C-alpha positions in Angstrom: 141.8 -142.0 220.4 139.4 -142.3 217.5 140.7 -143.4 214.1 139.2 -142.6 210.6 137.9 -146.1 210.3 136.1 -145.8 213.6 134.7 -142.4 212.6 133.1 -143.8 209.4 132.5 -147.3 210.7 134.7 -149.0 208.2 137.8 -151.3 208.3 140.6 -152.4 206.1 138.7 -155.4 204.7 135.9 -153.3 203.1 136.0 -152.5 199.4 136.2 -149.0 197.8 132.5 -149.2 196.9 131.5 -150.1 200.5 133.6 -147.3 202.0 132.1 -144.8 199.5 128.5 -146.0 200.5 129.4 -145.5 204.1 130.8 -142.1 203.5 127.7 -140.9 201.7 125.5 -142.3 204.5 127.3 -140.3 207.2 127.6 -137.2 205.0 123.8 -137.1 204.8 123.7 -137.2 208.6 126.3 -134.5 209.4 125.6 -132.1 206.4 124.7 -128.6 207.6 121.5 -128.7 205.6 120.4 -131.8 207.6 121.2 -130.4 211.1 124.9 -131.0 211.1 127.9 -128.6 211.0 130.5 -127.5 208.5 133.3 -128.7 210.8 131.8 -132.1 211.1 131.3 -132.3 207.4 134.9 -131.3 206.9 136.1 -134.0 209.3 134.0 -136.7 207.5 135.4 -135.6 204.2 139.0 -135.7 205.4 138.3 -139.1 207.0 137.1 -140.4 203.6 140.2 -139.0 202.0 142.6 -140.6 204.5 140.8 -144.0 204.2 140.9 -143.8 200.4 144.7 -143.4 200.7 145.0 -146.4 203.0 145.5 -144.3 206.1 142.3 -145.2 207.9 144.0 -146.3 211.1 145.4 -142.8 211.8 144.0 -140.8 214.7 141.5 -138.2 213.7 142.6 -135.3 216.0 146.3 -135.6 215.2 145.7 -135.6 211.4 142.7 -133.3 210.7 143.1 -129.6 210.9 140.2 -127.7 212.5 139.6 -124.4 214.3 140.3 -124.5 218.1 136.9 -123.0 218.9 135.2 -125.9 217.2 137.2 -128.7 218.9 134.8 -129.3 221.7 131.8 -129.5 219.3 133.7 -131.9 217.1 134.6 -134.1 220.0 130.9 -134.4 221.0 130.0 -135.2 217.4 132.7 -137.9 217.3 131.5 -139.5 220.5 127.9 -139.5 219.1 129.2 -141.2 215.9 131.2 -143.7 217.9 128.1 -144.6 220.0 125.9 -144.9 216.9 128.5 -147.1 215.2 128.7 -149.3 218.3 124.9 -149.7 218.3 124.9 -150.6 214.7 127.5 -153.3 215.2 125.6 -154.7 218.1 122.4 -154.8 216.0 124.4 -156.5 213.2 125.7 -159.2 215.6 122.2 -159.8 217.0 120.7 -160.2 213.5 123.6 -162.5 212.6 122.8 -164.7 215.6 119.1 -164.8 214.7 119.9 -165.8 211.1 122.1 -168.7 212.4 119.3 -169.8 214.7 116.8 -169.8 211.9 119.2 -171.8 209.7 119.4 -174.5 212.4 115.6 -174.6 212.8 115.2 -175.0 209.0 117.8 -177.8 208.9 116.1 -179.7 211.8 112.7 -179.3 210.1 114.1 -180.5 206.8 115.7 -183.6 208.5 112.4 -184.4 210.2 110.4 -184.1 207.0 113.0 -186.4 205.2 112.7 -189.0 207.9 108.9 -188.9 207.8 109.0 -189.2 204.0 111.3 -192.2 204.3 108.9 -193.9 206.7 106.0 -193.2 204.3 108.0 -194.7 201.4 108.6 -197.9 203.4 104.9 -198.1 204.2 104.1 -197.7 200.5 106.5 -200.5 199.6 104.9 -202.8 202.2 101.5 -201.9 200.8 102.6 -202.8 197.2 104.0 -206.1 198.5 100.6 -206.9 200.1 98.8 -206.0 196.9 101.0 -208.4 194.9 100.3 -211.2 197.5 96.6 -210.6 197.4 96.7 -210.5 193.6 98.3 -214.0 193.6 95.7 -215.3 196.0 92.9 -213.8 193.9 94.3 -215.5 190.8 94.4 -218.8 192.7 90.9 -218.3 193.9 89.7 -217.5 190.4 91.2 -220.8 189.1 89.4 -222.7 191.9 86.1 -220.9 191.1 86.4 -221.8 187.4 87.0 -225.5 188.3 84.0 -225.5 190.6 81.8 -223.9 187.9 82.9 -226.6 185.4 82.1 -229.4 187.9 78.7 -227.7 188.7 77.8 -227.5 185.0 78.8 -231.1 184.5 76.7 -232.2 187.4 73.7 -230.3 186.0 74.2 -231.9 182.6 74.3 -235.4 184.3 71.1 -234.6 186.2 69.4 -233.4 183.1 70.5 -236.5 181.1 69.6 -238.9 183.9 65.8 -238.6 183.4 63.0 -236.5 182.1 62.2 -233.8 184.7 64.3 -235.5 187.3 62.6 -238.9 186.9 64.7 -242.0 186.6 61.7 -244.2 186.1 60.7 -243.2 182.5 62.0 -245.0 179.5 63.5 -241.9 178.0 65.4 -241.3 181.3 66.7 -244.9 181.3 67.9 -244.6 177.7 69.7 -241.4 178.5 71.2 -243.0 181.6 72.5 -246.0 179.6 73.9 -243.7 176.9 75.7 -241.7 179.6 77.2 -244.8 181.2 78.3 -246.2 177.8 80.0 -242.8 177.0 81.8 -242.8 180.4 83.0 -246.4 179.8 84.3 -245.7 176.3 86.2 -242.6 177.6 87.7 -244.7 180.5 88.9 -247.4 178.1 90.4 -244.8 175.7 92.2 -243.2 178.7 93.7 -246.6 179.6 94.7 -247.3 176.0 96.3 -243.9 175.5 98.4 -244.4 178.6 100.0 -247.5 177.1 103.6 -246.7 176.1 103.9 -245.8 172.4 100.1 -245.8 171.8 99.7 -242.1 171.5 102.4 -242.0 168.8 100.7 -244.9 166.9 97.3 -243.2 167.0 98.9 -239.9 165.8 100.6 -241.8 162.9 97.3 -243.6 162.0 95.4 -240.2 161.9 98.0 -238.9 159.5 98.1 -241.9 157.3 101.8 -242.6 158.0 101.4 -246.1 159.1 101.3 -247.9 155.8 104.6 -249.7 156.4 104.7 -249.3 160.2 106.4 -251.9 162.2 104.4 -254.0 164.7 104.0 -252.3 168.0 105.9 -253.9 170.9 104.5 -253.2 174.3 106.9 -253.1 177.2 105.6 -253.4 180.8 107.7 -251.2 183.1 107.3 -251.9 186.8 106.4 -249.0 188.9 109.3 -247.5 190.9 109.0 -248.0 194.6 107.9 -244.9 196.6 110.8 -243.7 198.7 111.1 -240.7 200.9 112.5 -237.7 198.9 116.0 -236.5 200.0 117.6 -233.1 199.5 119.5 -233.0 196.2 122.5 -230.7 195.6 121.5 -228.0 193.1 124.7 -228.6 191.0 123.8 -232.3 190.1 121.7 -232.7 187.0 118.7 -235.1 187.0 119.1 -238.5 185.3 118.5 -238.8 181.6 115.3 -240.8 182.1 113.6 -237.7 183.5 113.6 -236.0 180.1 110.1 -235.6 178.7 109.5 -237.8 175.7 107.1 -235.2 174.3 109.8 -232.6 173.8 111.1 -232.2 170.3 108.9 -232.1 167.2 105.8 -232.1 169.3 106.9 -228.9 171.0 106.8 -226.8 167.8 105.7 -223.4 169.2 104.1 -220.5 167.5 106.5 -217.6 166.8 104.3 -214.7 165.9 103.5 -213.0 169.2 104.4 -209.7 170.7 107.4 -209.2 172.9 107.3 -209.1 176.7 103.6 -210.2 177.0 102.4 -213.6 178.2 100.0 -215.3 175.7 98.1 -218.6 175.4 98.6 -221.0 172.5 98.8 -224.6 171.5 101.7 -226.7 170.1 101.4 -227.1 166.3 101.8 -230.9 166.3 100.5 -232.2 169.6 97.8 -229.5 170.1 98.5 -229.4 173.8 97.9 -226.0 175.5 100.7 -223.9 176.8 101.4 -220.3 177.8 104.6 -218.4 176.9 106.4 -215.0 176.8 108.9 -213.8 174.3 111.9 -211.5 175.0 113.8 -209.1 172.8 116.4 -211.8 171.9 113.7 -214.1 170.5 113.9 -216.6 173.3 110.7 -218.0 175.1 109.7 -219.1 178.6 107.0 -221.8 178.2 104.7 -223.3 180.8 102.8 -226.5 180.2 99.8 -228.0 182.0 102.1 -229.8 184.5 103.3 -226.4 185.8 106.7 -227.1 184.3 108.6 -224.1 182.9 111.0 -224.4 179.9 113.5 -222.0 178.4 113.4 -222.1 174.6 116.8 -220.5 174.0 117.1 -218.8 170.6 120.7 -219.7 169.7 122.4 -221.2 166.7 124.8 -223.3 168.8 124.2 -224.8 172.2 125.9 -222.7 174.9 128.9 -224.3 176.6 127.8 -223.3 180.1 124.3 -222.7 181.6 123.1 -222.4 185.2 122.8 -225.7 187.1 119.0 -225.4 187.4 118.6 -225.6 183.6 118.5 -229.2 182.3 118.9 -229.8 178.6 115.9 -231.6 177.0 115.9 -231.3 173.2 116.1 -229.0 170.2 113.1 -227.8 168.2 113.0 -225.3 165.4 115.8 -222.9 166.1 115.6 -223.3 169.9 117.5 -225.3 172.5 115.0 -226.4 175.1 115.9 -226.5 178.8 113.7 -227.5 181.7 113.8 -225.0 184.6 114.0 -227.5 187.4 114.3 -225.1 190.4 115.1 -221.6 191.4 114.2 -218.4 189.7 111.4 -218.8 187.1 110.6 -222.4 188.0 107.2 -221.8 189.6 104.2 -219.7 188.9 104.7 -218.0 192.3 108.0 -216.5 191.3 106.5 -215.0 188.2 103.5 -213.6 190.1 105.7 -212.0 192.7 108.1 -210.3 190.1 107.8 -207.8 187.3 111.0 -208.9 185.6 113.1 -212.1 185.7 116.5 -212.9 184.3 117.0 -216.5 183.0 120.4 -217.6 181.7 121.4 -213.9 181.4 118.3 -213.0 179.3 115.6 -210.6 180.7 111.9 -211.6 180.5 109.3 -209.0 181.4 106.3 -210.3 183.3 103.3 -208.6 181.7 99.8 -210.1 181.7 100.9 -213.3 183.5 98.0 -213.6 186.0 95.3 -213.4 183.3 97.2 -215.8 181.0 97.7 -218.2 183.9 93.9 -218.3 184.6 93.1 -219.0 180.9 95.9 -221.7 180.7 94.7 -223.5 183.9 91.1 -223.5 182.5 92.3 -225.0 179.2 94.3 -227.6 181.0 91.3 -228.5 183.2 89.1 -228.8 180.1 91.6 -231.1 178.4 91.7 -233.6 181.3 
């Protein structure tokens, strides 16, 4: 038999507001003014009353009092309502299945788009790596081009000096040629003299006038070390003390008035040699000289007790402890070109403007040779 819940299309889990909405909806359908009957309206009203009291599972025709002559008509109405309720439930289940299917399609589409975006991100990363590699090659090619232009200008100057309008036979051309050869000979002799141990310091002292009571210079001939095949060295073993640069110390008095995190070109205050450097927020510097040797100028009051094995102590200048970066991170120009930020001895150094500073530095070193 039909229950009050089945008559209104409700159940015990529905709230009072939902039952009320369902009652108003069916009342509009069975109202006498809408083509219904008074008996059906009376039955729907009593069903709402029973459901409101929590008696919605009782059977309709054992609980509702109606006239006998209207029983058949009410039965037909009840069957129509049951059929309509069943159709509504079937439509609801169908709509529910369609919603679940759409949710699955949306999830699959989202996953596919995510995978495609991930592949695009990987392609973008590969492209950026290629751009960095090509930038490094371009910087190297620029240095070679500058070298070639310097040699070309020197060759043109020699051709111009060799003679008048390209003629070596005229007296003016011969005089210029003799002057050029004499200048080259003097430069060659000066180069040999400067390379004598202690000569550079003696010349510097002479220029400063500090040689009034200087001791006589003693020249020491050091035999050349035999050339042997290089063997792999353990990274934890420091280099011998003889490898320390004799120029480090007072000659490496660097400028300290540059912006932070930006590579710049400068010259040492005492020796005048060219170098390039970058300063970090802690006041420490990374310095590169013309021999492509990188140094860490550590801004500390006291020398640290422990440093990485690739840092070899050289000297102290100003307020800095100077370490040569012998290998590993930050020891070559390639590692700086391929990175945006390097950490040396626990201190970060931002790599900004390195390529342009490197080109200018290589050119200055080339001109100084």
